[in-house]
N, C-alpha and C positions, 0 to 999 in steps of 0.2 A: 516444436519452432522457438527463433531464437528472441530474447528479449532484445529490444523492447516492440519487434514486429508481432503485429495482432494475422497474419495471415503469410504461410509458409512463403507464396510469390513475392510479396507485399515488401519492397524497398519503400514503401511507405505506413506509416502507422496513422488508424483511425484516428478520428477525434468526434467533437459534438456535432452534430448535424444542425437546420436549420428548425424549427418546430417541426415547420410542414414536412420535413423529410425526416423527422424521428430518428432515432439514434443509430451511428453509422460503427457496425461492426463487421471485419474483414473475416473471409471463412476460416473455420480451424479444421487445418485436415485430420481425417480417420486414422491414424497407423496403427497398423495390424502386424501382428509378426509373421512372416513370410509360411512358418509353420515347418518342421522335421521333414527330414529330406534322407532318402534312402542311397545307398552306394550307387543308383542309377537313377532314381527318380528325385526332384525338388521339385521345390516351386517353381510354377511357369513366369517365366522373365524375358522381356523385350532386349536386344541387345544390338549392339551397334556395330557392324562389321565392314570394317575400310578397306578399301581396296582402290586399284588404278580407276582414274574418273575416264573411262572409255567402256563401249560399248561390250566388246570381246572379254576384256576382265570382270566387269560386272555379272558376265551372263555364267561364266564360270565359278564365279564366287558363290551365285544362287544354287548353281549346280550343287558347288560341294557342302551347302549348306542343306540343300535335301540329303545328299548322302549319311548325313548327320543325326535326318529326322528332325530338324527343323524346317519352321514357315519362315518365308518371304513375305514379310509383310507391308514393305514400300520399297522400293532402290529409287535412287536419288541421283543418277548416273551421270548429271553433269558435275558433280562432286565426287564421285566411289564410294558414296555411304548408303548400306542397308539396312533397314530395321528387320532384324530377324526376331523369332521367337521360338523358345524352347525348353522344356521342362528336366531337360538331362544335367546333371550336375557336372558330366563331362565334354559338355554341348564346347563351351568355350574356348578349353584346351585343347581339345580335338582340330575345331577349327585354328585356332593359333598354327599347326602345326602345316597349316596348308597352305602350298605357294599362290594359294589364290588369293591370300587377304593379307594385308599391311599389320591390322592390331584387330583385335575383336575384345569388345568391355560390355558386361551389362549396365543396363542405364538403369537402374533401381536396385532396392534390396525388400521391397513389398514384393509379394508374390501380382502377377497382373490379375485380374478378376474377370476382366472382360474379354468377350470373344471379337477377334477381326470384324470391326463395323458393328459392334454393338455397345459403343460410345455416342453412337449418332443420335440426334433427336429425330420426330417428326416434323417431315418438313408443314412449313407454312406460310402462304402469301406475304409478301410483303406488303404495310401498311399502304393504303394510296399515300400519295403525293412525301412518297419518303426523299425523292431526290426534286421535290418542287419547286420552290423558290429558289433564286439564287440571295446570300444574305443582303438586307436593306440598310442601307448608310444611315441609321438612325442616330438619337442623340446616345447620351451617357446610358449604358445598362443600370437596371433598378437597382441591381445587388454590387457593381462596383463598387463603389465607394466602401465594401468592405475586402476588396479586394487588395489590401494592403502591396502585395507581390508585384502589383505593376506597375505604379510608381516608380518603387524603390530600381525597377530597372527600364526604367521609359519607354513603357508599352504607349501612354496617353499621346507623347509626343511622337514617336514614332510612328505611329496611326494617321499623322498629319500629311505624312508621307507614301505610304505603304501599308494596304490591310494583307499584303500576300495576294498571291497569285493561285489561279483556279487550274493552274498548268501543274501547280507544287502538290503530290500526294504525300502525306505523311503517316508510314504504316504504325499502326498503334498494336504492338506487340504484347498482349495483357487478357484481361479475364473478358474479353467482347465491349463492345459500345451500344449502351441504347441509340437503336438507329430511330426510335420514335421522339426522343429528347427534343421538345420545342427549340431549344440554342444546340443542337448538334442536326437534327434532321438535313439541314440546307447541306452540310458539307459532310456527311457519310457517305462514302461510294460504294454503294454495295455490288458494285459490278467488279471490284476489286478487294472484295472482303471474304475473308476464308475463318474456316475452324481447321488445328493443327492437334485438336487433342485425341482424337481416333487414330492413337497409335502411331502419330506421326502422318498419316494420309489425310491429304488436303479435302476438305468437306467444304462448297460453298451455298450450301442451303442457309437460306435465309437465318432459320433459327437457331442453326448450329452455331453459329456466330454472333450470338445474339447472348447477354449475362444472364447469368441463371443464379447463382448464389451470392456473389460479388458486384461492386459498386468500382470497383477500385479502376478498372480499363474505362469506365465512363469517365468518373475523376478526371484523372489523365485526361481523354479527349477532350473535355473541357479548358482546360489550362492551353492544350495546342491551339485550339480552332472554334472556341465558343461561337458562336454566328454576333456579327452585332447586328444585332433585329430589336433592340428596345425590350428583349425579354432578357431580364436572368442576373447573367455573367458574360464578361469577355474572355476570350482569347487571346493569346500572345498575337497570333496569326488566322484573325477571324474570317479570312476568304481562303484559306488553303482548301484541300480535302484532304479528309481522315478516312483510313482503309482499317478496319476493326480486322487485327491478324490474331483470333483467338490460340492462346498456347496456355493458359492456366486453366486445370480440370475442376471439377466441383468440389475437391479434396484440397482445392490451392495447390499444388503442385504443379510447376514447369519442369516435365522430366525434359533428357536431352531429345529426344524425340521430335518434341513439340517445335523446341527451340530450332532446330536443323529444319525442320518445316515450313517453322516462320521465317528462316531467312533465306531460306531459296524462294520463297514464293514474293518476299521482297524484291529480292534481284530479280527474277522473272517478268515482276509486273514493271521494275525500273522505276519506285518508290526514289522519293530522292532524298528523304529521311526515314529513319525508323527509333521510334521509343520506346527503352526494353527496362521498366522501371521493376526490377525481379532480378534474383538470379538462380541459375539453371539447378535444380536438386538432381539428387538428393544431397549434393555433399556440396557446403558452404565454399571450400576448395578442393578441385582436381589436381591431385599430385603426380604426376609425368612418373612415379618411381612404382604406382599402381596399375597392373595391367587393364582395370578395369577402367579406370578414372583416366589414365593413359588415351584410351579410347574414346574415350566423352571429350577431352579435351581435341582430338584430334576431328573430330567431326564436328563439330560445334566450332573451331577454327575455321574449318572448310566451310562453312553453309556460311559466316560473315565474312571470309573471303570473295567467296561466290557473290553475295552483294555487293560487296563494296566494289567486285570490278563491272558490276554492271550499275554503276550511281548511284550505290546508296550510302549515304552515311548514318554510322550507328551510333545512337547516342544513349547511353545508360547511366542508372544509379549507383553510387559509390557503394551502398550499406548503408546500416541503421546497428552497426554493431560497436563505433565507435572505435575502431581499429585500425592501428598504422600499417596498410597493404602493403607497404616498404621495407616492414621490419616485423612478417607473422612469424609467432611462437608454439600456436596450438589453437584446436579447434576442437570444441566439446559438443559442439550442439550436431555432428553427424555421423551417420547416416540420417535424415529427417525424417522419412519415412517407416522406419522402423526403430530398431534402439539405437539412441546416440553413444559414440565411446569416444573419451577423450585421447586425443592423437596429437603428435608435433606435425607442426607442416613449417612450412620454408619457400624460399624463394621461388623454387618449382612445381607450387600449388597456388593453382589461380582460380579467382572467382569468375565466374562465367557470364555472361558475355564481357563483363563489366573491364577484364584486364587484358581481351585478345586486342593485339595490335588494331590499330586502327578507329576503334572505339571511342567516342570522347566518356571522356570518366566525370561523371557530375557528382558534386558535392553540395553540403546543402546550408542554406543560409537563414538566419532569423529574418527579425525585422528589423533587427541595427546593424545589419551586413555582418556580425560575427558568425561563425562556423555554427550549426545549431548540435546543441549537446550530443546528440546521439551519432552524427554522422561518421563515416570512417574517410579514414585520409590517407596521404602515403605522398611523403618529393618525388613526381618522376609518376606518378599512379592518375594525382588528380588531372585532367585537364582543365575544366572550369568550374565554377559555382554557381549556384542561382537559388533561387528562395524555395528554401521548402518549409519553411517552420519552424518553429521552438515555441512550445508552448510553457515549458517552466522557467526560463531563464529571460526570454527575448519577447514580453507581452505588450503590447499595445497599450496609448491612453485609453485610446478610446472602446466604450465597455462593450459596443458591438463587434469587437475584435478579438479575437484570442489568440493570437500570434501562431495558428494554423492556416490555412492555403483553403479560399473557398469556390468549391467548383462545380460542375454539373455530378447528379448522383441518378439512379433510374425512377421513372413513372413521372419525367418532368419535374424533378425535386435537386436540392443542391444542398450540398453539404459540406465540413471544413473535414480534411485529413492534414497529416505531417509527415516529414517522411524524404530520404531521397527518392522518393517515388514522386513526389513532387516537385523537386529542383529539377530532375530532367526533363519533365515537358515543357518549364521554362525555358530550358537551353533549346531542345527539339523547337521551338515554336519560333526562337530567333534564328535558327540555323532556317528553318521553314522560311521567314525575311530575306533573310540573305539569298536563299536559294533562288525566290521569286524574281530579286532585282537582277541575278545572272542564271540564267537560266543554262547557260552552258558551262556550268562552273561545274567543278567534277566534288568525289568527297573530298580528296587532301586540298583542295580549293577550298572548299567549306569550311574544312576543319581549321583552316590557316587563318581565313575568317574571322571566326569564330573566337579562336582564341586574339586574335590582334585588335579585337575592339571589345576586348572585355576592360574591365573595370579594375586597374593594379588593385590588391589589396594584402596590405602587410601582415605578417604573422603577429602576432599577440606576444606582447614580455610573456604571460603565461595565461593558459587555458586552464582552470580549474574552476569551472560555472556553479558546480556545489558545494564548493570549498570544502568539501571531505574528501577528493581523490577520486570521488567513485566516478567522476566522467574526466578526469584530467586526460590531456593531449599534447604531444609535445610537435609544434609545425616547425619544419626543417625550411630551409631558402629566404631568399628574400622577396621581395615586395614586387618584382615582376614576375618570379616563378616561386611557388613553395607550395608544400604537402598539405593546407588546410584548400587554397583555393585557386590550386593551379596559375592560368596566367591571369587571373580575374573573375572578378562575376561580370556575368553575360551583362549587355546594354543594349536595348533593341534599338535606341533611340541613335545614340552611336552606328549601330551597323546600320539602318537604313540610311545614315546622312553620309560618312566616312565610305559608303564603296558606292556612290552614286555615279563615281567618275571623275 
């Protein structure tokens, strides 16, 4: 796990919850060694097999997999990605020699322990009234005063014009959403929700996409669309719909096959926006020079491109490592599912999905509007910035506020977290407001609107909040476009006013 993250999937950092919610801690993955392998038999692994996106070619690739003793877990014919499984140490090399495939790569370094289908959970009926009421137009929410982030990006002003449209769905690719939460139940669309953690196979059973070990996805969902109903907190776009797309397993991992499943699902269901507060495990950066990581890059890139072609704007968290993404040098935290080893990285090594084409990359700011101490950055890498909290160096004077972001957690409770995980859903919420006002706008248009409405923020003369160089960072660029804030800090009020026509 990379400091300062508290969960492998978390672009967010857990904070203190309200007394009613207890202490928030994100799950820690249990990384174990894959075990020794003989010349022929090794750990059972999942593989991403990339081929041409047509039925005939996928079928030929599936036959090649079977001839080598592998098992096809799931085929995404629409993007030419097959998820396969084998315990042969020669499987990948032999399959790469086949004319039926473009690239092959193991999706993990830790052995698969569950059989195909064993990651599913027992089906349970959705609770009564899950999609019961439309959010009421109530007064200010009881805990809204502690949501400092809403005021800094003009959400109260925006809501005088728009609360968002029920025609807009935001897919939350995360650890699941508590669909029974009083602040979320009216907005969670069970019919568009899914789990992808059964080795990349979609499972629409209600319990499959409910959170089990983590509050992370529920927290993210509340920031985007907690209902305006007189209960708890308020979302940036409280009238839009939410779809839970569970891509985080109980170990806290988001393996590539989970992400591929999630983005394809979003594209097939034509979500307007997705939020992605994570990076794809087990590599912080996937390098094109490594055959396994190159296959991961190809598969996830195809999946995000498919989503975009089908009308989806993908919004993602920049990361909490305080890394300059424009000038990468080393990675000492990968692979994170077995034993990390230091390695050099360069511009050909990308964090997924954050650095893929078309993805909105969101950096984090604190209550003062400055870059959060932990937020990664990079000129030409950051699209926009948004509030994600900063409990060390940007703490509000009000005792009830701690510099973190308050939102929903499981069990009708509320809690604080911080991280670029919390910044990304603020930007996704503003994108949802824009999509609500412009129902025919595609991803490119929404992206231009999102950057166009942002409040410009210049680079600081010096960034060293600790004073000892521990979190020092260099901001490159001018006021209108730089490595800390991209085009600027998102502004909901400007978004709904500027683009009214």
